[in-house]
C-alpha positions in Angstrom: 25.9 7.6 -11.9 28.1 9.9 -14.1 27.0 8.0 -17.2 23.3 8.5 -16.3 23.8 12.3 -15.8 25.6 12.5 -19.1 22.8 10.8 -20.8 20.3 13.2 -19.3 22.4 16.2 -20.5 22.6 14.9 -24.0 18.9 14.2 -24.0 18.0 17.8 -23.2 20.2 19.4 -25.9 20.0 16.9 -28.7 18.8 18.1 -32.1 16.2 16.7 -34.5 16.8 13.1 -35.6 15.1 10.4 -37.7 11.8 11.1 -39.5 10.4 14.4 -40.6 8.3 16.2 -37.9 4.8 17.5 -38.3 2.5 19.5 -36.1 -0.8 17.8 -35.2 -3.7 19.7 -33.6 -7.3 19.0 -33.0 -10.2 18.9 -30.6 -11.6 16.1 -28.4 -15.2 15.9 -27.2 -17.7 13.4 -25.9 -20.6 12.0 -27.8 -22.8 15.0 -27.0 -20.2 17.4 -28.4 -19.0 18.7 -25.0 -15.2 19.3 -24.9 -13.1 17.0 -22.8 -10.2 18.6 -20.9 -7.3 16.4 -19.7 -7.5 13.8 -22.4 -4.1 12.1 -22.9 -2.8 11.9 -26.5 0.5 10.3 -27.2 2.6 8.5 -29.8 1.9 4.8 -30.0 5.0 2.9 -28.7 6.3 6.0 -26.9 3.8 6.8 -24.3 6.1 9.3 -22.6 5.8 11.6 -25.7 2.4 13.2 -25.7 0.2 16.0 -24.5 -3.2 16.6 -22.9 -6.2 18.6 -24.0 -6.9 22.1 -22.6 -10.1 23.5 -21.1 -11.7 23.6 -24.5 -10.6 20.1 -25.5 -7.9 21.4 -27.9 -4.4 20.0 -28.3 -1.3 20.7 -30.4 2.1 19.2 -30.4 4.8 17.9 -32.9 5.3 14.3 -33.7 7.1 12.2 -36.4 5.1 12.1 -39.6 4.9 8.2 -39.5 3.4 8.2 -36.0 0.2 6.6 -34.8 -1.6 8.7 -32.1 -3.3 7.1 -29.1 -6.2 9.0 -27.5 -7.1 7.8 -24.0 -9.4 9.1 -21.2 -10.7 7.3 -18.2 -14.3 6.2 -18.8 -14.1 6.3 -22.6 -13.0 4.0 -25.4 -9.3 4.4 -26.4 -8.9 5.4 -30.1 -5.9 5.2 -32.5 -5.5 7.5 -35.5 -2.6 8.3 -37.9 -0.8 11.5 -37.5 -1.8 14.2 -40.0 -1.4 17.9 -40.5 -5.2 18.3 -41.0 -7.3 19.5 -38.1 -8.3 16.4 -36.1 -11.9 16.1 -34.7 -12.3 13.3 -32.2 -15.5 12.1 -30.5 -14.8 9.7 -27.7 -17.4 7.1 -26.9 -18.1 5.8 -23.3 -16.1 2.7 -22.5 -17.6 -0.4 -24.2 -21.3 -0.9 -23.2 -23.0 0.7 -20.3 -22.2 -2.5 -18.3 -18.5 -1.6 -18.7 -18.7 2.1 -17.9 -15.9 3.1 -15.6 -16.6 3.9 -12.0 -14.1 6.0 -10.1 -13.5 5.1 -6.5 -15.2 7.8 -4.3 -18.2 8.1 -6.6 -20.6 5.4 -7.7 -21.9 7.5 -10.5 -20.7 6.3 -13.9 -21.4 9.7 -15.4 -18.6 11.5 -13.4 -14.9 11.7 -14.2 -12.1 11.9 -11.6 -11.8 15.7 -12.0 -15.5 16.1 -11.0 -15.5 14.2 -7.7 -16.0 16.1 -4.5 -13.1 14.5 -2.7 -9.3 14.1 -3.4 -8.5 11.2 -5.7 -5.1 10.2 -7.1 -5.2 8.2 -10.3 -1.8 6.5 -11.0 -1.3 5.0 -14.4 1.0 2.0 -13.7 2.5 1.7 -17.2 3.6 5.4 -17.1 5.0 5.2 -13.6 6.8 1.8 -13.8 8.5 3.0 -17.1 10.5 5.5 -15.1 11.1 3.8 -11.8 13.1 0.9 -10.5 10.8 -0.3 -7.7 9.8 -4.0 -8.0 7.0 -4.0 -5.4 3.9 -1.8 -5.1 4.5 -0.5 -1.6 7.9 1.0 -2.6 6.4 2.3 -5.8 3.5 4.1 -4.1 6.0 5.5 -1.5 7.5 7.7 -4.2 4.4 8.6 -6.3 1.8 9.3 -3.6 3.0 11.7 -1.0 0.5 10.7 1.6 1.4 7.0 1.3 4.3 5.8 3.5 5.9 2.3 3.7 9.4 1.3 4.9 11.0 -2.1 5.1 11.7 -3.4 8.6 14.7 -5.4 9.8 14.6 -7.9 12.6 10.9 -7.6 12.8 10.0 -11.2 12.1 7.0 -11.4 9.7 7.1 -7.6 9.1 10.4 -8.1 7.4 8.4 -9.7 4.6 5.3 -7.6 4.4 5.9 -3.8 4.6 3.5 -2.0 6.9 2.0 0.8 4.8 0.0 3.9 6.0 -2.1 6.6 4.4 -2.0 10.0 6.0 0.0 8.6 8.9 -2.9 6.5 10.1 -2.8 2.7 10.8 -2.2 0.1 8.1 -5.6 -1.4 9.0 -7.4 1.9 8.6 -7.1 1.9 4.8 -9.5 -0.2 2.7 -8.1 -1.9 -0.4 -10.3 -2.9 -3.4 -9.6 -4.7 -6.6 -11.9 -3.7 -9.5 -14.1 -2.1 -6.8 -14.4 -5.3 -4.7 -13.0 -5.7 -1.2 -9.5 -7.2 -0.9 -8.7 -9.5 2.0 -6.0 -8.4 4.5 -2.8 -10.2 5.4 -2.9 -12.6 8.4 0.2 -10.9 9.8 -0.2 -8.5 12.7 2.8 -6.2 13.2 4.4 -6.6 16.6 8.0 -5.3 16.1 9.8 -2.6 14.2 8.9 1.0 14.1 5.7 1.0 11.9 2.2 -0.3 12.3 2.6 -1.8 15.8 -0.5 -3.7 16.7 -2.1 -3.4 13.3 -2.8 -5.7 10.4 -2.7 -4.5 6.8 -3.1 -5.6 3.2 -0.2 -7.3 1.3 -0.2 -5.1 -1.8 3.0 -6.9 -3.0 0.9 -10.0 -3.6 -0.6 -8.4 -6.7 1.7 -8.3 -9.8 2.2 -4.7 -10.9 2.1 -5.8 -14.6 -1.5 -6.9 -14.1 -2.6 -3.4 -13.1 -3.9 -0.7 -15.4 -4.2 2.0 -12.7 -4.4 2.6 -9.0 -6.9 5.0 -7.6 -6.2 6.4 -4.1 -9.2 8.1 -2.4 -7.7 10.4 0.2 -10.8 10.8 2.3 -12.8 8.9 4.9 -15.1 6.5 3.1 -16.6 4.2 5.8 -20.1 5.2 4.8 -19.5 4.3 1.2 -17.2 1.2 1.2 -17.0 -0.2 4.7 -16.1 0.3 8.2 -12.3 0.1 7.9 -11.9 2.9 5.3 -11.1 5.6 7.9 -8.0 6.9 6.2 -9.2 6.3 2.7 -9.5 3.7 -0.1 -6.9 2.2 -2.5 -8.7 0.8 -5.6 -6.6 -1.4 -7.9 -8.0 -1.6 -11.4 -6.8 -4.6 -13.4 -5.8 -4.5 -17.1 -8.3 -5.6 -19.7 -6.3 -4.8 -22.8 -6.3 -7.4 -25.7 -3.2 -6.3 -27.6 -1.0 -9.3 -27.3 2.0 -10.0 -25.1 4.1 -7.5 -23.0 7.3 -8.7 -21.3 9.3 -6.8 -18.8 12.7 -7.9 -17.6 14.7 -6.0 -15.0 17.7 -6.2 -12.6 19.4 -3.9 -10.1 21.9 -3.7 -7.3 22.8 -1.3 -4.5 25.9 0.8 -4.5 27.3 -1.6 -1.8 27.0 -4.5 -4.2 24.2 -6.3 -2.3 20.5 -6.4 -2.5 20.5 -7.6 -6.1 17.1 -7.8 -7.7 15.7 -9.5 -10.7 12.2 -9.7 -12.1 10.4 -11.1 -15.1 6.7 -10.4 -15.8 4.6 -11.3 -18.8 1.2 -9.9 -19.6 -1.1 -11.4 -22.2 -4.5 -10.1 -23.4 -6.8 -11.4 -26.0 -10.4 -11.0 -27.0 -13.0 -13.5 -25.7 -15.8 -13.9 -28.1 -17.0 -11.3 -30.6 -19.0 -9.0 -28.3 -16.4 -7.2 -26.3 -15.3 -10.1 -24.0 -11.6 -10.3 -23.0 -9.2 -12.3 -20.9 -6.0 -10.7 -19.5 -3.4 -12.9 -17.8 -0.2 -11.9 -16.0 2.6 -14.0 -14.7 5.5 -12.7 -12.5 8.8 -13.9 -10.9 10.7 -11.7 -8.5 13.9 -12.0 -6.5 15.4 -9.6 -4.0 18.7 -10.3 -2.2 19.7 -9.4 1.3 21.3 -6.2 2.2 23.5 -5.7 5.3 24.2 -2.4 7.0 25.8 -3.5 10.2 27.8 -0.7 11.9 31.5 -1.2 11.1 34.1 -1.4 13.8 31.6 -1.1 16.6 30.3 -3.8 18.9 26.8 -4.9 18.0 24.4 -7.6 18.9 23.5 -8.2 15.3 25.7 -9.5 12.5 23.0 -8.8 9.9 20.8 -5.7 9.6 19.0 -4.9 6.4 16.4 -6.2 3.9 15.4 -9.8 4.0 15.8 -12.1 1.1 12.6 -12.5 -0.8 11.8 -14.7 -3.8 8.4 -15.3 -5.2 6.1 -15.9 -8.2 2.5 -15.4 -8.9 -0.2 -15.0 -11.5 -3.4 -12.9 -12.0 -6.3 -13.1 -14.3 -9.0 -10.6 -15.3 -11.8 -11.7 -17.7 -15.3 -10.8 -18.8 -17.7 -12.3 -21.3 -21.0 -10.8 -22.5 -23.7 -13.5 -22.6 -26.5 -11.2 -24.0 -27.0 -7.6 -24.9 -27.6 -6.6 -21.3 -25.7 -9.2 -19.3 -22.1 -10.2 -18.8 -20.2 -12.6 -16.5 -16.8 -11.7 -15.2 -14.0 -13.1 -13.0 -10.7 -12.0 -11.7 -8.2 -13.2 -9.1 -4.8 -14.7 -8.6 -2.2 -16.7 -6.7 1.0 -15.5 -5.1 3.8 -17.4 -3.3 6.7 -15.7 -1.6 9.6 -17.2 0.2 11.4 -14.9 2.7 14.5 -15.3 4.9 15.6 -12.8 7.5 18.2 -12.9 10.3 17.2 -12.5 13.9 19.5 -11.0 16.5 22.9 -12.7 17.0 23.3 -15.2 19.8 26.9 -14.9 20.9 29.1 -17.9 21.8 28.8 -17.4 25.6 25.1 -16.6 25.5 22.9 -18.8 27.7 20.8 -19.2 24.6 23.6 -21.0 22.8 25.0 -24.5 23.0 28.8 -24.0 22.3 29.1 -27.6 21.2 26.8 -26.8 18.3 27.8 -23.2 17.6 31.2 -22.5 19.1 31.3 -19.1 17.5 27.6 -18.2 18.2 24.9 -18.1 15.6 22.4 -16.0 13.7 18.9 -17.5 13.6 17.4 -17.5 10.1 13.6 -16.9 10.1 11.9 -18.3 7.1 8.5 -17.3 6.0 6.5 -19.0 3.3 3.6 -16.8 2.3 0.7 -18.0 0.2 -2.0 -15.7 -1.0 -4.8 -16.3 -3.4 -8.2 -14.9 -4.3 -11.1 -15.3 -6.7 -13.9 -12.9 -7.5 -16.8 -13.9 -9.8 -19.9 -12.1 -10.7 -22.6 -11.1 -13.2 -23.6 -7.6 -14.3 -26.9 -7.0 -16.0 -29.2 -4.2 -16.9 -33.0 -4.2 -16.1 -35.3 -1.2 -16.8 -32.2 1.1 -16.8 -31.1 -0.3 -13.4 -27.6 -1.6 -13.4 -27.1 -4.7 -11.2 -23.9 -6.3 -10.1 -24.0 -9.6 -8.1 -20.6 -10.7 -6.9 -18.8 -13.2 -4.6 -15.2 -12.6 -3.6 -13.0 -15.1 -1.6 -9.5 -14.4 -0.4 -7.0 -16.3 1.7 -3.6 -15.4 3.2 -1.3 -17.7 5.1 2.1 -17.4 6.7 4.1 -20.6 7.6 7.3 -20.1 9.7 10.4 -22.2 9.9 13.6 -21.4 11.7 17.0 -22.8 10.7 20.6 -22.1 11.9 19.1 -22.2 15.4 18.6 -24.5 18.3 16.6 -25.1 21.5 19.1 -24.5 24.2 17.1 -26.5 26.8 17.8 -29.6 24.7 21.6 -29.2 24.9 23.7 -31.0 22.3 20.7 -33.0 21.3 18.9 -30.0 19.9 18.0 -29.9 16.2 19.1 -26.8 14.3 15.9 -26.2 12.4 12.2 -26.2 13.4 8.8 -25.7 12.0 7.4 -22.9 14.1 3.7 -22.8 13.1 1.5 -20.6 11.0 -1.3 -18.0 11.0 -3.9 -17.6 8.3 -6.9 -15.4 7.4 -9.8 -16.0 5.0 -12.5 -13.7 3.8 -15.6 -14.3 1.8 -17.8 -11.4 0.6 -21.1 -11.8 -1.2 -22.6 -8.5 -2.4 -25.1 -6.9 -4.7 -24.8 -3.3 -6.0 -27.6 -1.6 -7.8 -27.5 1.9 -9.5 -29.5 4.1 -11.8 -28.9 7.5 -13.3 -31.9 9.9 -13.6 -31.1 12.7 -16.1 -34.4 14.4 -15.5 -33.9 15.2 -11.9 -32.3 18.6 -11.5 -29.2 18.3 -13.5 -28.8 14.6 -12.9 -29.3 12.2 -10.0 -27.4 8.9 -9.4 -29.0 6.4 -7.0 -26.9 3.5 -5.8 -27.7 1.0 -3.0 -26.6 -2.5 -2.1 -25.8 -5.1 0.5 -22.8 -7.2 1.6 -22.5 -10.3 3.7 -19.0 -11.1 4.9 -17.5 -14.1 6.7 -14.0 -13.6 8.2 -11.9 -16.4 9.5 -8.6 -16.1 11.5 -6.5 -18.9 12.8 -3.1 -19.9 14.4 -1.5 -23.3 14.0 1.0 -24.7 16.4 4.6 -25.5 15.6 6.4 -28.7 16.3 6.8 -29.5 20.0 10.5 -28.8 20.2 10.0 -25.3 18.7 8.2 -24.0 21.8 8.9 -26.5 24.7 11.4 -25.8 27.5 12.9 -29.2 28.4 15.1 -28.0 31.4 13.9 -29.3 34.8 13.6 -25.9 36.5 13.1 -23.7 33.4 16.4 -21.9 34.0 17.7 -22.6 30.5 15.8 -20.8 27.7 13.6 -23.1 25.6 12.1 -23.0 22.2 13.7 -22.2 18.8 15.9 -19.2 19.1 14.9 -16.2 16.9 11.3 -17.3 16.6 9.8 -19.6 19.2 7.0 -21.7 17.7 3.3 -21.1 18.4 2.1 -23.3 21.2 -1.1 -25.4 21.5 -2.6 -22.8 23.8 -2.1 -20.2 21.0 -4.1 -22.3 18.5 -7.3 -20.6 17.4 -9.8 -20.8 14.6 -12.1 -17.8 15.0 -15.0 -16.6 12.8 -17.0 -13.4 12.4 -19.9 -12.4 10.2 -20.8 -8.9 9.0 -24.0 -7.7 7.3 -24.0 -4.3 5.6 -26.5 -2.1 3.8 -25.7 1.1 2.0 -27.4 4.0 0.1 -25.4 6.4 -2.0 -27.0 9.5 -3.7 -25.3 12.0 -6.0 -27.0 14.9 -7.7 -26.0 17.9 -9.7 -28.2 20.6 -8.3 -27.0 23.0 -11.0 -24.4 22.7 -13.7 -21.9 24.0 -11.2 -22.9 22.5 -7.9 -23.1 18.8 -7.0 -23.9 17.2 -3.6 -23.3 13.6 -2.6 -24.7 11.8 0.5 -24.1 8.3 1.7 -25.2 6.1 4.6 -24.1 2.6 5.6 -25.4 0.3 8.3 -23.3 -2.6 9.4 -23.8 -5.4 12.0 -21.0 -7.5 13.3 -21.7 -10.8 15.0 -19.3 -10.0 17.8 -19.4 -6.1 18.1 -23.0 -5.1 17.3 -24.2 -2.5 14.9 -23.0 0.8 13.6 -24.3 3.5 11.2 -22.0 5.9 9.3 -22.8 8.8 7.1 -21.1 11.1 4.7 -21.9 14.3 2.9 -19.7 15.8 0.2 -20.0 18.7 -2.2 -18.2 20.4 -5.1 -18.8 23.8 -6.5 -17.4 24.9 -9.8 -16.7 28.6 -9.9 -15.5 28.3 -13.4 -13.7 25.7 -15.6 -10.5 26.9 -14.0 -11.5 26.8 -10.4 -13.6 24.5 -8.2 -14.0 24.0 -4.4 -14.8 20.7 -2.7 -15.3 19.4 0.8 -16.7 16.5 2.8 -17.7 15.4 6.3 -18.1 11.8 7.4 -18.1 9.4 10.3 -16.2 6.1 10.5 -16.0 2.9 12.4 -13.6 0.0 12.6 -14.1 -3.1 14.6 -11.0 -4.8 16.1 -9.6 -7.2 13.6 -9.8 -10.9 14.5 -6.0 -10.9 14.9 -6.2 -8.1 17.4 -8.9 -10.0 19.3 -7.4 -13.6 19.2 -3.7 -13.4 18.5 -1.4 -14.8 21.2 2.2 -16.0 21.3 5.3 -16.3 23.4 8.3 -14.6 21.6 11.8 -13.4 22.1 12.5 -9.6 22.1 15.7 -7.7 22.4 15.7 -4.4 24.4 18.9 -2.5 24.1 20.8 -5.7 23.5 19.2 -7.6 26.4 17.2 -10.6 25.3 13.9 -11.2 27.0 11.0 -13.6 26.5 7.6 -12.0 26.3 4.0 -13.1 26.0 1.2 -11.5 24.0 -2.0 -12.5 25.7 -5.5 -12.1 24.2 -7.4 -9.1 25.4 -10.0 -11.3 27.2 -7.5 -13.7 28.8 -7.2 -14.2 32.6 -3.8 -12.4 32.5 -5.4 -9.3 30.9 -8.3 -9.3 33.4 -5.9 -9.6 36.3 -4.0 -6.5 35.1 -7.2 -4.6 34.4 -6.8 -4.4 30.6 -10.2 -3.1 29.3 -12.2 -5.2 26.9 -11.6 -4.4 23.2 -14.2 -2.2 21.5 -14.5 -0.5 18.1 -12.6 2.6 16.9 -14.8 5.5 16.0 -13.7 8.2 13.6 -14.8 11.6 12.3 -13.4 13.0 9.0 -13.6 16.4 7.5 -11.9 17.8 4.4 -11.9 21.0 2.3 -9.9 22.0 -0.7 -9.9 23.3 -4.3 -8.8 22.4 -7.8 -7.5 25.0 -10.2 -6.3 25.1 -13.8 -5.2 28.8 -14.2 -3.2 28.1 -17.4 -3.2 25.6 -20.2 -1.2 22.6 -18.9 -1.2 23.7 -15.3 -3.2 22.0 -12.6 -3.3 22.7 -8.8 -5.0 20.8 -6.1 -4.9 21.6 -2.4 -6.9 19.5 0.1 -6.8 20.0 3.9 -8.1 17.2 6.2 -8.9 16.4 9.8 -9.3 12.9 11.2 -10.3 12.3 14.8 -10.2 8.7 16.0 -11.5 7.7 19.4 -10.4 4.5 21.2 -7.6 3.7 18.8 -6.3 0.1 19.1 -2.6 -0.3 19.8 -0.2 -2.8 21.4 0.7 -1.9 24.9 4.1 -1.6 26.4 5.7 -4.4 28.3 4.4 -5.2 31.8 7.3 -7.0 33.5 7.5 -9.8 36.0 7.9 -7.3 38.9 4.3 -6.1 38.4 2.4 -6.9 41.6 -0.8 -7.9 39.7 0.7 -10.4 37.2 4.3 -10.9 38.2 3.7 -14.4 39.7 1.8 -15.5 36.6 4.6 -14.4 34.3 7.3 -16.1 36.4 5.2 -19.3 36.3 5.1 -19.0 32.5 9.0 -18.5 32.3 8.6 -15.1 30.6 9.8 -11.7 31.6 7.0 -9.5 30.3 3.5 -9.4 28.8 1.8 -7.1 26.2 -1.8 -6.7 25.2 -4.0 -5.2 22.5 -6.1 -2.3 23.9 -8.0 0.9 23.0 -5.3 3.1 24.6 -6.0 6.6 23.4 -7.7 9.1 21.1 -5.8 10.8 18.2 -6.4 13.9 16.0 -4.6 14.2 12.7 -4.4 17.4 10.7 -2.9 17.7 7.3 -2.7 19.2 3.8 -2.1 17.5 0.5 -0.8 19.6 -2.4 -0.3 18.5 -6.0 0.9 20.9 -8.7 1.6 19.7 -12.3 2.6 21.6 -15.4 3.0 20.2 -19.0 4.7 22.3 -21.7 5.1 21.2 -25.4 7.9 22.7 -27.4 8.5 21.3 -30.9 9.0 17.6 -30.3 9.9 18.2 -26.7 7.4 17.6 -23.9 8.3 18.7 -20.4 6.2 17.8 -17.4 7.0 19.1 -14.0 5.1 18.1 -10.8 5.3 18.9 -7.2 3.4 16.6 -4.7 3.5 17.2 -1.0 1.9 16.2 2.2 2.0 18.0 5.6 0.8 15.8 8.4 0.5 16.5 12.2 -0.9 14.1 14.7 -1.9 14.9 18.3 -2.4 12.3 21.0 -5.1 12.6 23.7 -4.8 11.3 27.3 -4.1 7.7 27.8 -7.4 5.7 28.5 -6.9 3.8 31.8 -9.0 2.6 34.7 -8.6 2.3 38.4 -6.5 -0.9 38.2 -4.1 0.7 35.6 -3.8 4.0 37.4 -0.2 4.9 37.8 0.9 2.5 35.1 0.3 4.9 32.1 4.0 5.0 31.3 3.9 1.2 30.8 0.4 0.9 29.4 1.2 3.2 26.5 4.3 5.2 27.4 6.2 7.9 25.6 8.3 5.5 23.6 5.3 3.8 22.1 3.6 7.1 21.6 6.6 8.4 19.6 6.5 5.3 17.3 2.8 6.1 16.6 3.6 9.8 15.9 6.4 8.7 13.5 4.0 6.6 11.3 4.6 9.3 8.7 7.1 12.2 8.4 5.5 15.5 9.2 6.1 16.5 5.6 7.1 14.7 2.4 7.6 16.2 -1.0 8.3 14.8 -4.4 9.5 17.2 -7.2 9.9 15.6 -10.6 10.8 16.7 -14.1 10.0 14.5 -17.1 11.4 15.2 -20.5 10.4 13.4 -23.7 11.9 13.8 -27.1 11.3 11.4 -30.0 12.7 8.1 -28.9 14.1 9.4 -25.6 12.5 10.1 -22.3 14.1 11.0 -19.0 13.1 11.7 -15.4 14.7 13.3 -12.5 13.0 13.4 -9.1 13.8 14.9 -5.8 12.3 13.4 -2.6 12.3 15.4 0.6 11.5 13.9 4.0 11.1 15.9 7.1 12.7 15.3 10.5 11.6 12.2 12.4 12.0 11.6 16.1 11.9 8.2 18.0 12.8 7.3 21.6 15.5 4.6 22.0 15.8 1.9 24.7 17.8 4.3 26.9 15.1 6.8 26.9 17.0 9.2 24.7 15.4 11.0 21.7 16.9 9.8 18.3 16.7 12.8 15.9 16.6 11.9 12.2 17.4 15.1 10.3 15.5 16.0 7.1 16.8 14.3 4.0 16.6 14.8 0.3 17.2 11.9 -2.2 17.6 12.0 -6.0 16.3 9.6 -8.6 17.0 9.6 -12.3 16.0 7.4 -15.3 16.5 7.4 -19.0 14.5 5.4 -21.5 15.2 4.8 -25.2 12.6 3.4 -27.5 14.7 1.1 -29.7 11.4 0.5 -31.7 7.7 0.7 -31.1 8.0 -2.8 -29.5 11.2 -2.5 -27.6 12.4 0.0 -25.0 15.4 0.1 -22.6 15.7 1.9 -19.3 18.7 2.8 -17.1 18.1 4.5 -13.8 19.1 5.0 -10.2 17.2 5.7 -6.9 18.9 7.8 -4.2 21.9 8.2 -6.6 23.9 10.3 -4.1 23.8 7.5 -1.5 22.0 9.4 1.2 21.4 7.7 4.6 19.3 8.7 7.7 21.1 10.3 10.6 23.2 7.8 12.6 22.2 6.7 16.0 23.6 4.6 18.8 23.2 1.1 17.4 23.0 -0.5 20.9 19.9 1.6 21.7 17.9 1.5 18.5 15.0 -0.8 17.8 16.8 -2.4 14.9 20.2 -2.7 16.6 21.8 -0.7 13.8 22.7 2.9 13.0 19.1 3.5 11.8 15.6 2.5 12.3 13.1 2.2 9.5 12.4 5.9 8.9 12.2 8.2 5.9 13.7 6.5 2.8 15.1 3.4 4.5 18.8 2.7 4.9 20.0 0.8 1.9 21.6 3.8 0.1 21.9 4.1 -3.6 20.3 1.6 -6.0 20.9 1.3 -9.7 18.9 -0.7 -12.2 18.1 -1.5 -15.9 15.0 -2.7 -17.5 13.9 -4.0 -20.9 10.3 -3.8 -22.2 9.2 -6.0 -25.1 5.8 -6.1 -26.9 4.7 -8.8 -29.3 
């Protein structure tokens, strides 16, 4: 750490080196001659050293006399020119042909840039961000660059140890829609049942997409059900894949925590080349990643767990993005990939004298090892064409995600000394196929421009559960008094097996018009019909008014809808849970099961949402930008996982005892929620000789209120079990009430550096004893230094949380994880140091 700080100090005070410096200045405009503010200009081979154009499209900064300048702006062709002292005039052309025009998520108009949209959108350039960060996976990366995004690794949460539950604005993981190149991405088949985040929700496995295959990530921080689909209540994350054709890029990295564990390693290779002579391309990415275990078991204190921390994860994958023009007006395209990930996580310890142990097999007790093998693949193909100025995109996208579970270092206690020590515990899987057509046309003669877009989608969803081997779930004892099934993760049973299907038909209309040069209005409507939940119609209106080039106001109002996922509707299992150190077998029964009906659990229905936002963007000074966006999200009939109804319940107690389980849980529409918040982003760039200093402050304030618990006559008096205070506090802690990132980036010649402060507000959870666990606010510090050895080789040293900050300690016998900390704020691994090498061929 001392060496990193020394490097940063040297970097800020070093004097001129190497080649002679020159001042370059010029102006950037579009093809019609209109100035383009916010265009990025940087030295080729040293992307960290550059500047942006001001309101009038002008720029000025110092570079080395031998430099090549790269001029890049979303929606336009990238240009390269040699550095010169002469005044530079640059006219940017729209990206490739009209078929290739860039569409920003949140607007289907290809004549609008991200700064002109009426809703809040973050555009994250992956090459810039990954150059100065040590995160290997996308969830952890977004956790630090997007303040309204939250993801924490779980421990002892079975499948959730291997797929981080992620939230946007503190809402559910299944309330954010993920797109790739504007096409719907399938979700994970995992439904989160344990841990502190995303209980009862499914989500999308972002880590299945290699980061080196991504050009940028667009985060639409606004309800978008009327535009993109019924599960876009919290917003949309659109992942735009690379289509560069400039050869091979290789990145190699490794790191380790300050405790000497959690070692990481990654190798990724990206290759792009032209396909044909008319603008076609193929871009291929391969990736290997490894992450070792961490262990943060409390020292010198009795605990029911010998291992608490990150699971082991090892995986590889590949992604392809390609397009080929077949005529002047038509091109075919395809993208997709494959990812395999092997994970291992320890369950709670079974002590030597535990009735779930066989001392002859494990005389000192044992730690069950839950193994997950996750397979994820997708393929999207389509054709774009132009007919009478109408742009038409016909597409089919298929995706599949599958979890297979094995458990080793375990046993089935009811089999005694004859028990195996490893079992196949079954699987769950999800498939999705979407066929859609999108049509759009821009009318420049209507007012100041009108974009018309409409289209349709037909979706087929499939969800299934496969049983494990017989010994993984069977109790072989005569009276059931000895626990059966594989310890740590009992296998799925034949009665859990399901292969469910659903279809969905959607129609949408999206209109955007510039009423005047300063005022634009957008309206959208979407009709959807589910084969199992009926129909819904959602609408949205958004507007933006530009007071001047330095100030604009924007706002939106929309409705939303989300049908219960197939997993929420059909998932069932018998599993082992640990409550304050006490091991108990539980069952999760389908919402429409006889057990649910006997208790009075209401039939699942859709979630309904209302979104509103209002904010402004300001550029009061050259290089300074400010955005502030307030939001309100009301969700009725929110789907959650209930608390545990135990065997002493008069309605289902006898049934639970007959099943040899101690409690049951269900998916249900338990309550209404209201979320209020503000997103703030302030960035300032200053050029001084060859120095470029960029400072940014990004923050999110988030407050959720819970309505009354939705019960009926049969559940009256059971509200504290149905969805009690403990479960409510987990929901409220889906995101800190505030999170801030303050960063300073400094670039000078071949050096660039970054220092970032991350501030997390207080978090409160209720432990198993009914006490409130207070996690005090925390600030962590990240640093990184990069040196460009040449235009084709750069080296990075860095550290995250370099001062080894941990959350507030709690009583480990009462927390959800069994350790000092639950999965809150920045996690509990402490400091992490890394190095990376980037190579271009």
